[in-house]
C-alpha atoms as a printed R data frame, in Angstrom:
    type eleno elety resid chain resno       x       y       z
1   ATOM     1    CA   MET     A     1  -0.184  -0.035   0.396
2   ATOM     2    CA   ALA     A     2   2.646   2.501   0.868
3   ATOM     3    CA   GLN     A     3   4.406   1.676  -2.514
4   ATOM     4    CA   THR     A     4   0.954   2.073  -4.669
5   ATOM     5    CA   GLU     A     5   0.576   5.677  -2.142
6   ATOM     6    CA   ILE     A     6   4.328   7.094  -3.309
7   ATOM     7    CA   GLU     A     7   4.116   6.258  -7.365
8   ATOM     8    CA   LEU     A     8   0.549   7.983  -7.250
9   ATOM     9    CA   ASP     A     9   2.149  11.166  -5.769
10  ATOM    10    CA   GLY     A    10   2.735  14.562  -8.487
11  ATOM    11    CA   LEU     A    11   0.532  15.302 -10.783
12  ATOM    12    CA   LEU     A    12  -1.441  12.799 -12.494
13  ATOM    13    CA   ALA     A    13  -2.146  12.961 -16.224
14  ATOM    14    CA   PHE     A    14  -4.263  11.040 -18.459
15  ATOM    15    CA   PRO     A    15  -3.173  11.291 -21.904
16  ATOM    16    CA   LEU     A    16  -5.188  11.663 -24.936
17  ATOM    17    CA   THR     A    17  -5.218   8.500 -27.546
18  ATOM    18    CA   PRO     A    18  -4.532   9.919 -30.772
19  ATOM    19    CA   PHE     A    19  -6.592   8.905 -34.131
20  ATOM    20    CA   THR     A    20  -5.643   8.520 -37.909
21  ATOM    21    CA   GLY     A    21  -8.035  10.763 -40.519
22  ATOM    22    CA   GLU     A    22  -9.663   7.249 -40.839
23  ATOM    23    CA   LEU     A    23 -10.486   7.383 -36.391
24  ATOM    24    CA   GLU     A    24  -7.979   4.228 -36.345
25  ATOM    25    CA   VAL     A    25  -5.073   4.217 -33.325
26  ATOM    26    CA   ASP     A    26  -2.651   6.228 -34.018
27  ATOM    27    CA   LEU     A    27   0.110   4.614 -31.438
28  ATOM    28    CA   ASP     A    28   2.771   6.869 -32.763
29  ATOM    29    CA   GLY     A    29   1.294   9.801 -31.841
30  ATOM    30    CA   LEU     A    30   0.482   8.335 -28.819
31  ATOM    31    CA   ALA     A    31   4.102   7.361 -28.240
32  ATOM    32    CA   GLU     A    32   5.254  10.452 -28.576
33  ATOM    33    CA   ASN     A    33   2.070  12.287 -26.566
34  ATOM    34    CA   VAL     A    34   3.709   9.662 -23.423
35  ATOM    35    CA   GLU     A    35   7.586  11.016 -23.921
36  ATOM    36    CA   SER     A    36   6.044  14.239 -23.559
37  ATOM    37    CA   HIS     A    37   3.862  13.560 -20.663
38  ATOM    38    CA   VAL     A    38   6.893  11.970 -18.642
39  ATOM    39    CA   ALA     A    39   8.888  15.035 -19.772
40  ATOM    40    CA   ALA     A    40   6.860  16.775 -18.357
41  ATOM    41    CA   GLY     A    41   6.957  16.012 -14.850
42  ATOM    42    CA   ALA     A    42   3.706  13.632 -14.033
43  ATOM    43    CA   GLY     A    43   3.372  11.835 -11.834
44  ATOM    44    CA   ALA     A    44   1.581   8.992 -13.070
45  ATOM    45    CA   LEU     A    45   0.258   7.818 -16.154
46  ATOM    46    CA   PHE     A    46  -3.497   7.071 -16.456
47  ATOM    47    CA   VAL     A    47  -4.306   5.191 -20.667
48  ATOM    48    CA   ALA     A    48  -7.659   4.719 -22.134
49  ATOM    49    CA   CYS     A    49  -9.152   6.714 -19.277
50  ATOM    50    CA   GLY     A    50 -12.448   9.267 -19.737
51  ATOM    51    CA   THR     A    51  -9.995  11.574 -21.486
52  ATOM    52    CA   GLY     A    52  -8.367   8.893 -23.431
53  ATOM    53    CA   GLU     A    53 -11.963   8.072 -25.146
54  ATOM    54    CA   PHE     A    54 -12.202   4.589 -22.819
55  ATOM    55    CA   SER     A    55 -15.777   4.367 -24.052
56  ATOM    56    CA   SER     A    56 -14.893   4.059 -27.687
57  ATOM    57    CA   LEU     A    57 -12.028   1.744 -27.826
58  ATOM    58    CA   SER     A    58 -12.258  -1.870 -27.938
59  ATOM    59    CA   ALA     A    59 -10.835  -4.227 -25.883
60  ATOM    60    CA   ASP     A    60  -7.873  -5.111 -28.103
61  ATOM    61    CA   GLU     A    61  -6.988  -0.771 -28.430
62  ATOM    62    CA   VAL     A    62  -6.941  -0.696 -24.799
63  ATOM    63    CA   ALA     A    63  -4.302  -3.287 -24.822
64  ATOM    64    CA   ALA     A    64  -2.503  -1.804 -27.197
65  ATOM    65    CA   VAL     A    65  -2.536   1.647 -25.617
66  ATOM    66    CA   LEU     A    66  -0.976  -0.058 -22.873
67  ATOM    67    CA   ALA     A    67   1.696  -2.114 -24.009
68  ATOM    68    CA   LYS     A    68   2.732   1.445 -26.274
69  ATOM    69    CA   ALA     A    69   2.459   3.470 -23.187
70  ATOM    70    CA   ARG     A    70   4.164   1.127 -21.632
71  ATOM    71    CA   ALA     A    71   6.798   0.412 -23.355
72  ATOM    72    CA   VAL     A    72   7.929   4.234 -24.000
73  ATOM    73    CA   ALA     A    73   7.625   5.023 -20.545
74  ATOM    74    CA   ALA     A    74  10.467   2.359 -20.015
75  ATOM    75    CA   GLY     A    75   9.446   2.108 -15.620
76  ATOM    76    CA   ARG     A    76   9.553   5.951 -15.399
77  ATOM    77    CA   VAL     A    77   6.664   6.785 -13.773
78  ATOM    78    CA   PRO     A    78   3.870   4.574 -13.474
79  ATOM    79    CA   VAL     A    79   1.155   3.230 -16.158
80  ATOM    80    CA   TRP     A    80  -2.557   2.901 -15.560
81  ATOM    81    CA   VAL     A    81  -5.154   1.728 -17.899
82  ATOM    82    CA   GLY     A    82  -8.565   2.255 -18.125
83  ATOM    83    CA   ALA     A    83 -11.703  -0.931 -17.343
84  ATOM    84    CA   GLY     A    84 -14.656  -1.114 -17.058
85  ATOM    85    CA   GLY     A    85 -18.101  -1.142 -19.031
86  ATOM    86    CA   GLY     A    86 -20.410  -4.042 -18.755
87  ATOM    87    CA   ALA     A    87 -19.600  -6.958 -15.722
88  ATOM    88    CA   ALA     A    88 -18.092  -9.302 -18.382
89  ATOM    89    CA   ALA     A    89 -16.040  -6.382 -20.521
90  ATOM    90    CA   ALA     A    90 -14.728  -4.874 -16.611
91  ATOM    91    CA   ARG     A    91 -13.424  -8.828 -15.788
92  ATOM    92    CA   ALA     A    92 -11.590  -8.887 -18.428
93  ATOM    93    CA   GLY     A    93 -10.720  -5.349 -18.665
94  ATOM    94    CA   VAL     A    94  -9.202  -5.981 -15.325
95  ATOM    95    CA   ALA     A    95  -7.278  -8.935 -16.350
96  ATOM    96    CA   ALA     A    96  -6.044  -7.652 -19.378
97  ATOM    97    CA   ALA     A    97  -4.304  -5.050 -17.883
98  ATOM    98    CA   GLN     A    98  -3.068  -7.337 -14.941
99  ATOM    99    CA   ALA     A    99  -1.438  -9.449 -17.973
100 ATOM   100    CA   GLY     A   100  -0.149  -6.458 -20.038
101 ATOM   101    CA   GLY     A   101   1.833  -5.415 -17.127
102 ATOM   102    CA   ALA     A   102  -0.327  -2.612 -15.798
103 ATOM   103    CA   ASP     A   103   0.552  -1.083 -12.714
104 ATOM   104    CA   GLY     A   104  -2.576  -0.918 -12.030
105 ATOM   105    CA   VAL     A   105  -6.931   0.274 -13.328
106 ATOM   106    CA   LEU     A   106  -9.194   2.675 -12.922
107 ATOM   107    CA   LEU     A   107 -12.196   1.055 -13.183
108 ATOM   108    CA   LEU     A   108 -14.987   3.430 -14.444
109 ATOM   109    CA   PRO     A   109 -18.385   2.507 -13.656
110 ATOM   110    CA   PRO     A   110 -21.463  -0.345 -14.996
111 ATOM   111    CA   TYR     A   111 -22.297  -0.236 -18.534
112 ATOM   112    CA   LEU     A   112 -25.516   1.959 -18.961
113 ATOM   113    CA   VAL     A   113 -27.817   0.477 -16.018
114 ATOM   114    CA   THR     A   114 -27.562   0.671 -12.061
115 ATOM   115    CA   GLY     A   115 -27.963  -1.380  -8.356
116 ATOM   116    CA   PRO     A   116 -28.447  -1.567  -5.045
117 ATOM   117    CA   GLN     A   117 -25.418  -0.461  -3.623
118 ATOM   118    CA   ALA     A   118 -24.897  -4.036  -2.479
119 ATOM   119    CA   GLY     A   119 -24.654  -4.841  -6.409
120 ATOM   120    CA   LEU     A   120 -21.627  -1.612  -6.823
121 ATOM   121    CA   VAL     A   121 -19.713  -3.730  -4.385
122 ATOM   122    CA   GLY     A   122 -20.750  -6.278  -6.099
123 ATOM   123    CA   TYR     A   123 -19.753  -5.076  -9.769
124 ATOM   124    CA   VAL     A   124 -16.752  -4.420  -8.621
125 ATOM   125    CA   ARG     A   125 -15.771  -7.811  -6.547
126 ATOM   126    CA   HIS     A   126 -16.678  -9.272  -9.966
127 ATOM   127    CA   ALA     A   127 -14.532  -6.884 -12.371
128 ATOM   128    CA   VAL     A   128 -11.662  -7.464  -9.818
129 ATOM   129    CA   GLY     A   129 -12.190 -11.413  -9.731
130 ATOM   130    CA   LYS     A   130  -8.504 -13.552  -8.907
131 ATOM   131    CA   THR     A   131  -6.681 -10.817 -10.149
132 ATOM   132    CA   SER     A   132  -4.228  -8.810  -7.686
133 ATOM   133    CA   VAL     A   133  -3.353  -5.705  -9.794
134 ATOM   134    CA   SER     A   134  -4.275  -2.765  -8.160
135 ATOM   135    CA   VAL     A   135  -7.276  -0.902  -8.753
136 ATOM   136    CA   ILE     A   136  -8.564   2.417  -7.816
137 ATOM   137    CA   VAL     A   137 -12.641   2.342  -8.072
138 ATOM   138    CA   TYR     A   138 -14.362   5.465  -9.999
139 ATOM   139    CA   HIS     A   139 -17.201   6.522  -7.894
140 ATOM   140    CA   ARG     A   140 -19.338   8.898 -10.839
141 ATOM   141    CA   GLY     A   141 -22.309   7.814 -13.065
142 ATOM   142    CA   THR     A   142 -23.610   4.805 -12.632
143 ATOM   143    CA   GLY     A   143 -21.398   3.571  -9.779
144 ATOM   144    CA   VAL     A   144 -21.779   6.572  -7.195
145 ATOM   145    CA   PHE     A   145 -21.204   4.855  -3.865
146 ATOM   146    CA   SER     A   146 -22.384   5.789  -0.730
147 ATOM   147    CA   ALA     A   147 -20.024   5.955   2.771
148 ATOM   148    CA   GLN     A   148 -20.961   2.494   4.121
149 ATOM   149    CA   SER     A   149 -20.479   0.714   0.411
150 ATOM   150    CA   ALA     A   150 -16.987   2.855   0.152
151 ATOM   151    CA   VAL     A   151 -16.316   1.008   2.923
152 ATOM   152    CA   LYS     A   152 -17.039  -2.266   2.253
153 ATOM   153    CA   LEU     A   153 -14.321  -1.761  -0.728
154 ATOM   154    CA   LEU     A   154 -11.341  -2.277   1.814
155 ATOM   155    CA   GLU     A   155 -12.325  -5.618   2.151
156 ATOM   156    CA   ILE     A   156 -11.242  -5.824  -2.003
157 ATOM   157    CA   PRO     A   157  -7.385  -5.712  -1.155
158 ATOM   158    CA   SER     A   158  -6.639  -4.456  -4.835
159 ATOM   159    CA   VAL     A   159  -8.960  -1.973  -4.480
160 ATOM   160    CA   VAL     A   160  -6.698   1.069  -3.111
161 ATOM   161    CA   GLY     A   161  -8.543   3.550  -3.431
162 ATOM   162    CA   LEU     A   162 -11.715   6.220  -5.061
163 ATOM   163    CA   LYS     A   163 -11.566   8.612  -8.027
164 ATOM   164    CA   ASP     A   164 -14.366  11.450  -7.370
165 ATOM   165    CA   GLY     A   165 -15.354  11.981 -10.496
166 ATOM   166    CA   TYR     A   166 -19.462  13.157  -8.931
167 ATOM   167    CA   GLY     A   167 -18.951  15.876  -8.065
168 ATOM   168    CA   ASP     A   168 -20.824  16.304  -4.122
169 ATOM   169    CA   VAL     A   169 -18.301  17.282  -1.668
170 ATOM   170    CA   GLU     A   170 -20.670  16.095   0.878
171 ATOM   171    CA   VAL     A   171 -20.734  13.437  -0.118
172 ATOM   172    CA   MET     A   172 -17.041  12.910  -0.881
173 ATOM   173    CA   THR     A   173 -16.800  14.365   3.046
174 ATOM   174    CA   ARG     A   174 -19.046  11.364   4.038
175 ATOM   175    CA   ILE     A   175 -16.830   9.025   2.367
176 ATOM   176    CA   VAL     A   176 -13.524  10.174   3.437
177 ATOM   177    CA   THR     A   177 -14.529  10.928   7.198
178 ATOM   178    CA   THR     A   178 -16.108   7.944   7.369
179 ATOM   179    CA   ILE     A   179 -12.986   5.567   6.271
180 ATOM   180    CA   ARG     A   180 -10.344   7.365   8.228
181 ATOM   181    CA   SER     A   181 -12.363   6.822  11.239
182 ATOM   182    CA   LEU     A   182 -11.716   3.045  10.806
183 ATOM   183    CA   GLY     A   183  -8.281   4.269  12.223
184 ATOM   184    CA   THR     A   184  -6.495   0.532  10.537
185 ATOM   185    CA   GLU     A   185  -3.357   0.699   8.242
186 ATOM   186    CA   ARG     A   186  -5.438  -0.209   5.991
187 ATOM   187    CA   SER     A   187  -8.648   2.726   5.771
188 ATOM   188    CA   GLU     A   188  -5.127   5.235   6.460
189 ATOM   189    CA   GLY     A   189  -3.464   4.731   3.066
190 ATOM   190    CA   PHE     A   190  -6.279   4.423   1.229
191 ATOM   191    CA   LEU     A   191  -6.145   6.504  -1.835
192 ATOM   192    CA   PHE     A   192  -9.068   9.692  -2.697
193 ATOM   193    CA   PHE     A   193  -8.659  11.369  -5.670
194 ATOM   194    CA   ASN     A   194 -10.796  14.496  -7.672
195 ATOM   195    CA   GLY     A   195 -11.552  13.235 -10.773
196 ATOM   196    CA   LEU     A   196 -13.741  16.035 -11.731
197 ATOM   197    CA   PRO     A   197 -13.415  17.626 -15.315
198 ATOM   198    CA   THR     A   198 -11.350  20.268 -14.540
199 ATOM   199    CA   ALA     A   199 -10.618  19.903 -11.696
200 ATOM   200    CA   GLU     A   200  -7.718  22.698 -10.621
201 ATOM   201    CA   VAL     A   201 -11.505  24.641 -10.034
202 ATOM   202    CA   SER     A   202 -12.214  21.781  -7.464
203 ATOM   203    CA   ALA     A   203  -9.484  21.270  -5.903
204 ATOM   204    CA   LYS     A   204  -9.332  23.884  -3.421
205 ATOM   205    CA   ALA     A   205 -12.440  22.763  -1.903
206 ATOM   206    CA   TYR     A   206 -11.115  19.066  -2.752
207 ATOM   207    CA   ALA     A   207  -8.201  19.614  -1.075
208 ATOM   208    CA   ALA     A   208  -9.562  20.689   2.313
209 ATOM   209    CA   ILE     A   209 -11.290  17.878   2.508
210 ATOM   210    CA   GLY     A   210  -8.260  15.346   2.452
211 ATOM   211    CA   VAL     A   211  -8.450  14.945  -1.012
212 ATOM   212    CA   ALA     A   212  -5.294  16.539  -2.477
213 ATOM   213    CA   ARG     A   213  -4.577  14.509  -5.377
214 ATOM   214    CA   TYR     A   214  -6.467  15.368  -8.694
215 ATOM   215    CA   SER     A   215  -6.010  14.562 -12.981
216 ATOM   216    CA   SER     A   216  -5.367  17.317 -15.135
217 ATOM   217    CA   ALA     A   217  -6.744  17.226 -17.970
218 ATOM   218    CA   VAL     A   218  -5.030  20.640 -19.434
219 ATOM   219    CA   HIS     A   219  -1.199  18.593 -18.948
220 ATOM   220    CA   CYS     A   220  -2.214  16.966 -22.157
221 ATOM   221    CA   PHE     A   221  -1.478  21.169 -24.023
222 ATOM   222    CA   ALA     A   222  -0.361  23.175 -20.998
223 ATOM   223    CA   PRO     A   223   1.364  21.266 -18.266
224 ATOM   224    CA   GLU     A   224   3.509  23.766 -17.633
225 ATOM   225    CA   ILE     A   225   0.313  26.001 -16.132
226 ATOM   226    CA   ALA     A   226  -0.926  22.815 -14.415
227 ATOM   227    CA   HIS     A   227   1.699  22.074 -12.702
228 ATOM   228    CA   ARG     A   228   1.980  25.795 -11.590
229 ATOM   229    CA   PHE     A   229  -1.212  25.443 -10.557
230 ATOM   230    CA   HIS     A   230  -0.342  21.812  -8.631
231 ATOM   231    CA   ARG     A   231   3.202  23.413  -7.005
232 ATOM   232    CA   ALA     A   232   0.499  26.646  -5.752
233 ATOM   233    CA   LEU     A   233  -2.389  24.303  -4.157
234 ATOM   234    CA   ALA     A   234   1.213  21.966  -2.577
235 ATOM   235    CA   GLU     A   235   1.845  25.890  -1.061
236 ATOM   236    CA   GLY     A   236  -1.450  27.242   0.085
237 ATOM   237    CA   ASP     A   237  -0.537  29.925  -2.509
238 ATOM   238    CA   THR     A   238  -4.228  30.931  -3.100
239 ATOM   239    CA   ALA     A   239  -3.012  34.073  -5.150
240 ATOM   240    CA   VAL     A   240  -1.761  32.210  -8.212
241 ATOM   241    CA   MET     A   241  -4.157  29.483  -7.917
242 ATOM   242    CA   ASP     A   242  -7.137  32.541  -8.461
243 ATOM   243    CA   SER     A   243  -5.181  33.840 -11.166
244 ATOM   244    CA   LEU     A   244  -5.014  31.148 -12.888
245 ATOM   245    CA   LEU     A   245  -8.665  30.460 -11.562
246 ATOM   246    CA   ALA     A   246  -9.765  33.550 -13.026
247 ATOM   247    CA   GLY     A   247  -7.510  34.435 -15.828
248 ATOM   248    CA   PHE     A   248  -7.275  30.772 -17.527
249 ATOM   249    CA   TYR     A   249  -9.453  27.704 -15.618
250 ATOM   250    CA   LEU     A   250 -13.087  29.565 -15.677
251 ATOM   251    CA   PRO     A   251 -13.160  30.996 -19.429
252 ATOM   252    CA   LEU     A   252 -12.105  27.389 -20.585
253 ATOM   253    CA   VAL     A   253 -14.612  25.448 -18.192
254 ATOM   254    CA   ALA     A   254 -17.303  28.601 -19.770
255 ATOM   255    CA   LEU     A   255 -16.439  27.319 -23.260
256 ATOM   256    CA   ARG     A   256 -15.974  23.438 -21.704
257 ATOM   257    CA   ASP     A   257 -19.296  23.656 -21.031
258 ATOM   258    CA   GLU     A   258 -21.512  24.216 -24.207
259 ATOM   259    CA   THR     A   259 -21.770  21.507 -25.395
260 ATOM   260    CA   PRO     A   260 -21.773  17.771 -24.286
261 ATOM   261    CA   GLY     A   261 -18.368  15.652 -24.185
262 ATOM   262    CA   PHE     A   262 -16.177  19.108 -24.356
263 ATOM   263    CA   ALA     A   263 -14.220  17.617 -21.148
264 ATOM   264    CA   VAL     A   264 -12.636  15.339 -23.994
265 ATOM   265    CA   SER     A   265 -12.868  17.919 -27.581
266 ATOM   266    CA   LEU     A   266 -11.825  21.061 -26.399
267 ATOM   267    CA   VAL     A   267  -8.588  18.553 -24.258
268 ATOM   268    CA   LYS     A   268  -7.821  17.550 -28.429
269 ATOM   269    CA   ALA     A   269  -8.674  20.549 -29.848
270 ATOM   270    CA   ALA     A   270  -6.131  22.529 -28.074
271 ATOM   271    CA   ALA     A   271  -3.260  19.553 -28.213
272 ATOM   272    CA   ARG     A   272  -3.713  19.912 -32.213
273 ATOM   273    CA   LEU     A   273  -3.765  23.926 -31.180
274 ATOM   274    CA   ARG     A   274   0.141  23.094 -29.615
275 ATOM   275    CA   GLY     A   275   0.839  21.568 -32.236
276 ATOM   276    CA   ASP     A   276   0.480  17.610 -30.380
277 ATOM   277    CA   LYS     A   277  -0.820  14.929 -32.676
278 ATOM   278    CA   ALA     A   278  -3.811  14.289 -31.253
279 ATOM   279    CA   GLY     A   279  -6.566  13.762 -33.814
280 ATOM   280    CA   THR     A   280  -9.973  14.070 -33.960
281 ATOM   281    CA   VAL     A   281 -12.876  12.800 -31.219
282 ATOM   282    CA   ARG     A   282 -14.683   9.018 -32.359
283 ATOM   283    CA   PRO     A   283 -18.267   9.718 -32.222
284 ATOM   284    CA   PRO     A   284 -20.601  10.535 -30.120
285 ATOM   285    CA   LEU     A   285 -18.029  13.370 -29.615
286 ATOM   286    CA   VAL     A   286 -17.701  16.092 -31.853
287 ATOM   287    CA   GLU     A   287 -15.379  18.538 -32.664
288 ATOM   288    CA   PRO     A   288 -15.567  22.182 -31.333
289 ATOM   289    CA   THR     A   289 -17.177  24.862 -33.986
290 ATOM   290    CA   SER     A   290 -14.490  27.402 -35.809
291 ATOM   291    CA   ALA     A   291 -15.498  30.040 -33.640
292 ATOM   292    CA   GLN     A   292 -14.903  27.850 -30.343
293 ATOM   293    CA   LEU     A   293 -11.696  26.708 -31.596
294 ATOM   294    CA   ASP     A   294 -10.927  30.807 -31.819
295 ATOM   295    CA   ARG     A   295 -12.244  30.989 -28.655
296 ATOM   296    CA   LEU     A   296  -9.887  28.500 -27.344
297 ATOM   297    CA   GLY     A   297  -6.916  29.394 -28.800
298 ATOM   298    CA   ARG     A   298  -7.325  32.804 -26.685
299 ATOM   299    CA   ILE     A   299  -8.401  31.122 -23.391
300 ATOM   300    CA   VAL     A   300  -5.083  28.739 -23.706
301 ATOM   301    CA   GLU     A   301  -2.904  32.154 -24.712
302 ATOM   302    CA   GLY     A   302  -4.282  33.998 -21.685
303 ATOM   303    CA   GLY     A   303  -3.091  31.180 -20.043
304 ATOM   304    CA   PHE     A   304  -0.091  31.022 -20.713
305 ATOM   305    CA   ALA     A   305  -0.028  35.070 -20.245
306 ATOM   306    CA   VAL     A   306  -1.010  34.700 -16.613
307 ATOM   307    CA   LEU     A   307   1.958  31.998 -16.308
308 ATOM   308    CA   LYS     A   308   4.420  34.788 -17.891
309 ATOM   309    CA   GLN     A   309   2.512  37.477 -15.272
310 ATOM   310    CA   ILE     A   310   3.400  34.515 -11.752
311 ATOM   311    CA   GLU     A   311   6.758  33.982 -12.795
312 ATOM   312    CA   GLY     A   312   8.160  37.052 -13.008
313 ATOM   313    CA   ARG     A   313   6.719  38.778 -10.012
């Protein structure tokens, strides 16, 4: 447990899955993107997850993405991979992740349907099966856990943490407090993550309830900004965080909220604007309009202008 915690310190990056013009996975482009994340100082890579368009990938594509990412990372940072969907797909995905040498799995919610709390815990148990690879459970969508159900996850040895994409601070406070108050080595070492889109916007609030770890989609196209914000959060530098929020993150979120799926589409578009191999998104996600791309470009430029002002102080 302690080793897992050490490996997941730092800013967590979720690489995009690049596609060709025919919407096939571009593994060469992925290799370049993975290298750029590592070079920029990512603490760990989570490939083929939400930002990596897990829901649009086949099992073979997920395996290929994992293999390429591991080859490029070459042990410099941990490489985790997504799994999830229906019960059988989730179980097969976790098994494939272990067979493929992943450092861990982000287990996404069950596909389309949900069940009572006992069923959600059962979904995790079924997905894990007889594997031993570390698993972080994604708390969102059709897989929202109560505090009591989250405690049940501690009974599954390979489940090492919970990532919140639901966005209810009160619910997350109950979960964190209930688990930590158990006072066991297992409960004290259990990991919590802020997995909301553009997590920097909620980072201060989540850090206040003991959830300081978060994933940054901005690391895909502006790692300099992402790392400066992450440092400010660690140092409690409210002035720097507020400057970046006002001058970059909030305008980005306003644009993101205009169209469903833009939490991924805008990230890919911004990566392309900076010259990265990203390609377009697979349907049902859609690309930004030309007007939205113009605004996105100005927002990114504004973010770097704010960063320059901060560093010049």
